[in-house]
C-alpha positions as CSV (number, residue, x, y, z in Angstrom):
1,M,-14.5,20.7,-27.9
2,I,-11.1,22.2,-28.6
3,F,-8.5,21.2,-26.0
4,P,-5.8,23.7,-25.0
5,I,-3.1,21.2,-25.3
6,D,-0.3,23.8,-24.9
7,K,-1.6,24.4,-21.4
8,F,-1.7,20.7,-20.5
9,S,2.0,20.1,-20.9
10,S,2.8,21.3,-17.4
11,I,0.0,19.4,-15.7
12,S,0.5,16.0,-14.3
13,T,-1.9,13.4,-15.6
14,P,-4.5,12.2,-15.0
15,F,-6.6,15.3,-14.4
16,Y,-10.1,16.5,-15.1
17,Y,-10.4,19.4,-17.6
18,Y,-13.5,21.6,-17.4
19,D,-14.5,23.9,-20.3
20,T,-16.0,26.8,-18.4
21,R,-17.2,28.4,-21.6
22,L,-19.4,25.4,-22.4
23,L,-20.6,25.2,-18.8
24,R,-21.7,28.9,-18.9
25,A,-23.4,28.4,-22.2
26,T,-25.3,25.4,-20.8
27,L,-26.4,27.4,-17.8
28,A,-27.5,30.3,-20.0
29,E,-29.6,27.9,-22.1
30,I,-31.3,26.6,-18.9
31,N,-32.1,30.1,-17.8
32,R,-33.4,31.0,-21.2
33,C,-35.8,28.1,-21.3
34,T,-37.1,28.8,-17.8
35,A,-37.2,32.6,-17.9
36,S,-41.0,33.0,-18.6
37,V,-42.4,30.3,-16.4
38,P,-42.4,29.6,-12.6
39,F,-39.7,27.0,-12.9
40,K,-36.7,26.7,-10.4
41,V,-33.7,24.6,-11.2
42,H,-31.6,23.1,-8.4
43,Y,-28.2,21.8,-9.4
44,A,-27.6,18.3,-8.1
45,V,-24.3,18.5,-6.3
46,K,-23.8,14.7,-6.4
47,A,-22.9,15.1,-10.1
48,N,-19.9,17.2,-9.4
49,A,-18.9,19.2,-6.3
50,N,-15.8,20.8,-7.8
51,A,-15.4,24.3,-6.2
52,D,-14.9,26.0,-9.7
53,I,-18.0,24.3,-11.0
54,L,-20.1,25.3,-8.0
55,A,-19.0,29.0,-8.2
56,I,-20.1,29.2,-11.9
57,V,-23.4,27.5,-11.0
58,R,-24.0,30.0,-8.2
59,E,-23.3,32.9,-10.5
60,A,-25.9,31.6,-12.9
61,G,-28.5,31.8,-10.2
62,L,-29.4,28.1,-9.8
63,G,-30.4,26.5,-6.5
64,I,-28.8,23.4,-5.0
65,D,-30.0,19.8,-4.6
66,C,-27.9,17.9,-2.0
67,V,-28.1,14.4,-0.6
68,S,-25.6,14.5,2.3
69,G,-24.3,16.7,5.0
70,G,-21.0,17.0,3.1
71,E,-22.8,18.3,0.0
72,L,-24.8,20.8,2.2
73,A,-21.5,22.1,3.6
74,A,-19.9,22.3,0.1
75,A,-22.9,24.3,-1.1
76,L,-22.7,26.7,1.8
77,D,-18.9,27.0,1.4
78,A,-19.5,27.9,-2.3
79,G,-21.7,30.8,-1.2
80,F,-25.2,29.3,-1.7
81,T,-27.7,30.3,1.0
82,G,-29.9,27.9,2.9
83,S,-33.0,29.2,1.1
84,Q,-31.6,27.9,-2.2
85,I,-31.0,24.3,-1.0
86,A,-33.2,21.3,-1.1
87,F,-32.0,18.3,0.9
88,A,-32.9,14.8,-0.4
89,G,-31.6,11.3,0.4
90,V,-33.1,8.2,1.8
91,G,-30.9,7.9,4.9
92,K,-30.4,11.4,6.4
93,T,-28.7,11.2,9.8
94,D,-29.7,13.3,12.8
95,A,-26.6,15.4,12.4
96,E,-27.5,16.1,8.8
97,I,-31.0,17.0,9.6
98,E,-29.8,19.3,12.4
99,A,-27.4,21.0,9.9
100,G,-30.2,21.5,7.4
101,I,-32.5,23.0,10.0
102,E,-29.8,25.3,11.4
103,S,-29.1,26.5,7.9
104,D,-32.8,27.2,7.3
105,I,-32.8,25.2,4.1
106,F,-35.6,25.6,1.6
107,C,-36.9,22.1,1.9
108,F,-36.3,18.5,3.0
109,N,-37.4,16.0,0.5
110,V,-38.7,13.3,2.9
111,E,-38.5,9.7,1.9
112,S,-40.2,7.8,4.8
113,L,-42.5,8.3,7.7
114,P,-39.8,7.6,10.3
115,E,-37.6,10.2,8.7
116,M,-40.4,12.8,8.9
117,E,-40.9,12.0,12.5
118,V,-37.2,12.6,13.2
119,I,-37.3,15.9,11.3
120,N,-40.3,17.0,13.4
121,A,-38.7,16.1,16.7
122,I,-35.4,17.8,15.9
123,A,-37.2,20.9,14.6
124,A,-39.3,21.0,17.8
125,A,-36.2,20.7,20.0
126,K,-34.8,23.8,18.1
127,G,-38.0,25.7,18.3
128,K,-38.3,25.7,14.5
129,V,-40.6,24.5,11.7
130,A,-39.0,22.6,8.9
131,R,-40.4,22.8,5.4
132,I,-40.8,19.4,3.7
133,A,-41.9,17.8,0.4
134,I,-42.9,14.2,0.4
135,R,-40.9,12.1,-2.1
136,V,-43.4,9.9,-4.0
137,N,-42.4,6.7,-5.7
138,P,-44.6,6.8,-8.8
139,N,-43.7,3.3,-10.1
140,I,-42.5,4.6,-13.5
141,D,-39.9,2.7,-15.4
142,A,-37.3,5.2,-16.7
143,H,-35.8,2.7,-19.1
144,T,-32.3,3.3,-17.9
145,H,-29.6,1.3,-16.1
146,K,-30.9,-0.6,-13.1
147,Y,-28.4,1.1,-10.8
148,I,-29.8,4.5,-11.6
149,T,-33.5,3.7,-11.9
150,T,-35.2,5.2,-8.8
151,G,-38.9,5.3,-9.3
152,L,-40.1,1.7,-9.3
153,N,-41.8,0.0,-6.4
154,E,-38.8,-2.2,-5.7
155,N,-36.5,0.8,-5.3
156,K,-35.4,2.0,-1.9
157,F,-36.5,5.5,-2.5
158,G,-39.6,7.4,-1.7
159,I,-43.1,6.7,-0.4
160,N,-45.1,4.1,-2.4
161,L,-48.4,5.3,-3.7
162,P,-50.6,3.2,-1.4
163,Q,-48.9,4.8,1.6
164,L,-49.1,8.4,0.5
165,N,-52.4,9.4,2.3
166,E,-51.1,8.0,5.6
167,V,-47.9,10.0,5.3
168,V,-49.7,13.2,4.2
169,D,-52.1,12.9,7.2
170,A,-49.1,12.4,9.5
171,A,-47.4,15.5,8.1
172,L,-50.5,17.7,8.5
173,A,-50.8,16.5,12.2
174,M,-47.2,17.5,13.1
175,K,-46.5,20.9,14.5
176,N,-42.9,21.3,13.5
177,V,-43.0,20.4,9.8
178,E,-44.7,22.3,7.0
179,L,-45.8,20.3,4.0
180,I,-45.1,22.4,1.0
181,G,-44.9,20.0,-1.9
182,L,-44.5,16.6,-3.6
183,H,-41.1,15.4,-4.8
184,F,-40.4,12.9,-7.5
185,H,-37.2,11.5,-9.1
186,I,-37.6,8.5,-11.5
187,G,-34.0,7.9,-12.5
188,S,-30.9,9.2,-14.4
189,Q,-29.6,9.3,-17.9
190,I,-33.2,9.2,-19.3
191,T,-33.1,9.7,-23.1
192,E,-36.8,9.2,-23.9
193,N,-39.7,11.6,-23.4
194,E,-42.3,9.0,-22.4
195,P,-41.2,8.6,-18.7
196,F,-41.4,12.4,-18.2
197,V,-44.8,12.6,-19.7
198,M,-45.9,9.7,-17.5
199,L,-44.5,11.6,-14.5
200,C,-46.5,14.7,-15.4
201,D,-49.7,12.6,-15.6
202,K,-49.0,11.0,-12.2
203,A,-48.2,14.4,-10.6
204,N,-51.5,15.8,-12.0
205,E,-53.5,12.8,-10.7
206,L,-52.0,13.1,-7.2
207,Q,-52.5,16.8,-7.0
208,D,-56.2,16.3,-7.9
209,Q,-56.5,13.7,-5.2
210,L,-54.9,15.9,-2.6
211,E,-56.9,19.0,-3.5
212,A,-60.1,17.0,-3.2
213,R,-59.0,16.5,0.4
214,G,-58.3,20.2,0.9
215,V,-54.5,19.8,0.7
216,K,-52.8,22.6,-1.4
217,L,-49.1,22.6,-2.2
218,S,-46.8,25.5,-3.2
219,I,-44.3,23.4,-5.1
220,I,-44.0,20.3,-7.2
221,N,-40.5,18.9,-7.6
222,V,-40.0,16.5,-10.5
223,G,-36.3,15.8,-9.8
224,G,-33.9,15.5,-12.7
225,G,-32.8,12.6,-14.9
226,L,-32.3,14.2,-18.3
227,G,-29.7,12.3,-20.2
228,I,-26.9,13.4,-22.5
229,D,-25.3,12.1,-25.7
230,Y,-22.2,10.2,-24.6
231,S,-21.4,9.0,-28.2
232,N,-21.4,12.4,-29.9
233,P,-20.5,15.1,-27.3
234,D,-19.4,17.6,-29.9
235,G,-22.6,17.1,-31.9
236,A,-24.8,17.7,-28.8
237,P,-22.7,19.7,-26.3
238,I,-25.8,21.2,-24.7
239,A,-28.8,19.0,-23.9
240,N,-32.1,19.7,-25.5
241,F,-33.5,21.7,-22.6
242,E,-36.1,23.4,-24.7
243,Q,-37.7,20.1,-25.4
244,Y,-37.2,18.8,-21.8
245,F,-38.8,21.8,-20.1
246,G,-41.4,21.9,-22.9
247,I,-42.7,18.5,-21.8
248,F,-43.5,19.9,-18.3
249,K,-45.0,23.1,-19.7
250,Q,-47.3,21.1,-21.9
251,H,-48.3,18.2,-19.6
252,L,-48.0,19.3,-16.0
253,R,-50.9,21.4,-14.6
254,L,-49.5,23.9,-12.2
255,R,-51.9,25.7,-9.9
256,P,-51.9,29.5,-9.6
257,G,-48.8,30.7,-7.6
258,Q,-47.3,27.2,-7.6
259,E,-43.7,26.6,-8.6
260,L,-42.2,23.7,-10.5
261,H,-38.7,22.6,-9.2
262,F,-36.1,20.5,-11.0
263,E,-32.9,18.8,-9.8
264,L,-30.6,18.6,-12.8
265,G,-27.0,17.4,-12.5
266,R,-25.6,15.3,-15.4
267,A,-27.2,17.5,-18.1
268,V,-25.6,20.6,-16.6
269,V,-22.0,19.5,-16.2
270,A,-21.3,16.2,-18.0
271,Q,-20.3,17.6,-21.4
272,C,-18.0,20.3,-20.1
273,G,-15.7,17.8,-18.4
274,S,-13.1,15.4,-19.8
275,L,-10.6,13.1,-18.1
276,I,-7.2,13.7,-19.6
277,T,-4.8,10.8,-19.3
278,R,-1.4,10.0,-20.8
279,V,-0.4,6.8,-22.6
280,T,2.1,4.9,-20.5
281,Y,2.5,1.9,-22.8
282,V,1.2,0.5,-26.1
283,K,1.2,-3.3,-25.8
284,T,0.8,-5.8,-28.6
285,G,-0.9,-9.0,-27.6
286,I,-1.7,-12.1,-29.7
287,A,-5.0,-10.8,-31.1
288,K,-5.2,-7.3,-29.6
289,K,-3.3,-4.1,-29.1
290,F,-3.7,-2.3,-25.7
291,I,-3.3,1.3,-24.9
292,I,-2.4,1.4,-21.2
293,V,-3.0,4.9,-19.8
294,D,-2.2,6.4,-16.4
295,A,-5.9,6.9,-15.5
296,G,-7.8,4.1,-14.0
297,M,-11.2,3.1,-12.6
298,S,-10.1,5.0,-9.4
299,D,-10.3,8.2,-11.5
300,L,-13.4,7.3,-13.6
301,I,-15.4,4.4,-12.3
302,R,-18.5,4.7,-14.5
303,P,-17.2,2.2,-17.2
304,A,-16.5,-0.4,-14.5
305,L,-19.6,0.3,-12.4
306,Y,-22.3,0.9,-15.0
307,Q,-20.7,-0.6,-18.1
308,A,-20.8,3.0,-19.4
309,H,-18.8,4.1,-22.4
310,H,-17.2,7.5,-22.8
311,K,-16.0,8.6,-26.2
312,I,-12.2,8.2,-26.3
313,E,-10.0,10.6,-28.3
314,N,-6.2,10.8,-28.9
315,I,-5.8,14.6,-28.7
316,S,-2.1,14.4,-29.4
317,A,-2.5,12.8,-32.9
318,P,-2.4,15.0,-35.9
319,A,-5.4,15.3,-38.1
320,G,-5.6,12.6,-40.8
321,A,-3.2,10.3,-39.0
322,P,-3.6,6.5,-39.8
323,T,-5.7,4.5,-37.4
324,D,-5.5,1.3,-35.5
325,T,-7.7,-0.7,-33.2
326,Y,-7.0,-0.9,-29.5
327,D,-8.4,-1.8,-26.1
328,V,-7.9,1.2,-23.8
329,V,-7.2,0.1,-20.3
330,G,-5.9,1.5,-17.0
331,P,-3.2,0.4,-14.5
332,I,-5.6,-0.9,-11.7
333,C,-5.2,-4.5,-10.8
334,E,-8.8,-5.4,-11.9
335,S,-9.9,-6.7,-15.3
336,S,-12.8,-4.3,-15.1
337,D,-10.3,-1.4,-15.3
338,C,-11.1,-0.9,-19.0
339,F,-12.4,2.3,-20.7
340,G,-13.1,0.8,-24.1
341,T,-12.6,-2.2,-26.3
342,N,-11.9,-2.3,-30.1
343,E,-11.5,1.5,-30.1
344,V,-10.5,2.8,-33.5
345,L,-8.0,5.6,-32.8
346,P,-5.1,7.3,-34.6
347,T,-1.9,5.3,-34.3
348,T,-1.0,5.9,-30.7
349,R,2.4,6.2,-29.0
350,R,3.7,6.3,-25.5
351,G,3.3,9.8,-24.2
352,D,0.2,10.7,-26.2
353,L,-2.7,12.5,-24.4
354,I,-6.0,10.7,-24.4
355,A,-9.3,12.4,-23.5
356,L,-12.2,10.5,-22.0
357,R,-15.2,12.8,-22.9
358,S,-18.4,13.6,-21.2
359,A,-16.8,13.0,-17.8
360,G,-18.0,16.2,-16.0
361,A,-20.7,14.3,-14.2
362,Y,-20.0,11.4,-11.8
363,G,-16.3,11.4,-12.7
364,E,-14.2,13.4,-10.3
365,I,-16.8,13.2,-7.6
366,M,-16.7,9.4,-7.6
367,A,-12.9,9.1,-7.7
368,S,-11.3,6.9,-5.0
369,R,-7.9,6.1,-3.5
370,Y,-8.1,2.4,-4.7
371,N,-4.6,0.9,-5.1
372,C,-3.4,3.9,-2.9
373,R,-3.5,6.1,-5.9
374,K,-3.8,9.9,-5.6
375,F,-7.0,11.7,-6.5
376,P,-6.9,13.3,-9.9
377,A,-6.3,17.0,-10.1
378,S,-8.7,19.4,-11.9
379,V,-8.2,22.3,-14.2
380,A,-11.0,24.8,-15.2
381,L,-10.3,27.0,-18.1
């Protein structure tokens, strides 16, 4: 990524920089890989709800996956229609369900029998029928961080396999819900193919079982989860969508007229975003040197929350500058406010600009006011 540093001089740090050229190229690759098959991609708003990002996603023709009433409102404000929106989430409130029904959303991804009963009752009160897909917990280990694994029996999400027939029977007996599909989501930042192949096998098995009972579905939704390369963002600026979608083309048996839906977030926006921060101090300790920047865990919480690492670059340093080793830390009064340890960077000085790469997903959207700090600004160029 080439940073337009000349345009950064007038912008107060820290701020999120979004490379819209890369975002558009990523979306074009998604559309290319899904053009000849009945695949529909919903962008997962939880990754990034920035208005500039949503506008570009809408222009590319993707749908929306939302998990809250606020995300539903953000999608509608960005010009998406209800028919483009799937609403997931394990704890939908009555008000959120009402908003979804009033917006005539494409589908609720239902995560429990009590939730389905509430959707049916609210739809009945409004004289409507709500489309639903049942989220199934397939008990597949996605081999990712425990906080973002969502498909195991002990996770809070979805209907466990032994309960599926009971929930399907209940859905078919209700007058104000229409069962249109099954929904899955096994986790996030998945970098191996095996979990997706296992998901296809499980979806095929469940479809066969339901069809044997006379239950036919119009959609299968396999969620998202495709990971990105945090260590080498310039070497892999666009995820391998051809391989990812190819797994489902090869292994998932769609029925005639059936659509396969996806809910991709991180793989769409992560690489187009960087957190830009300025060096406040360079501090020399006994055995370490510290780069203290003006961004903190309030601006990018992933390193503190998930022990994640974002590639760190000094974008002010000239090419070929000598290097030194630093811990890169923020100003928050927490020892966990650290972006990287033993980072080899060009010799760094007060005032230099530092880029924390691959921050377009779960960066700006998870920012907080901790320590009464301001939210970071954003710039899309």
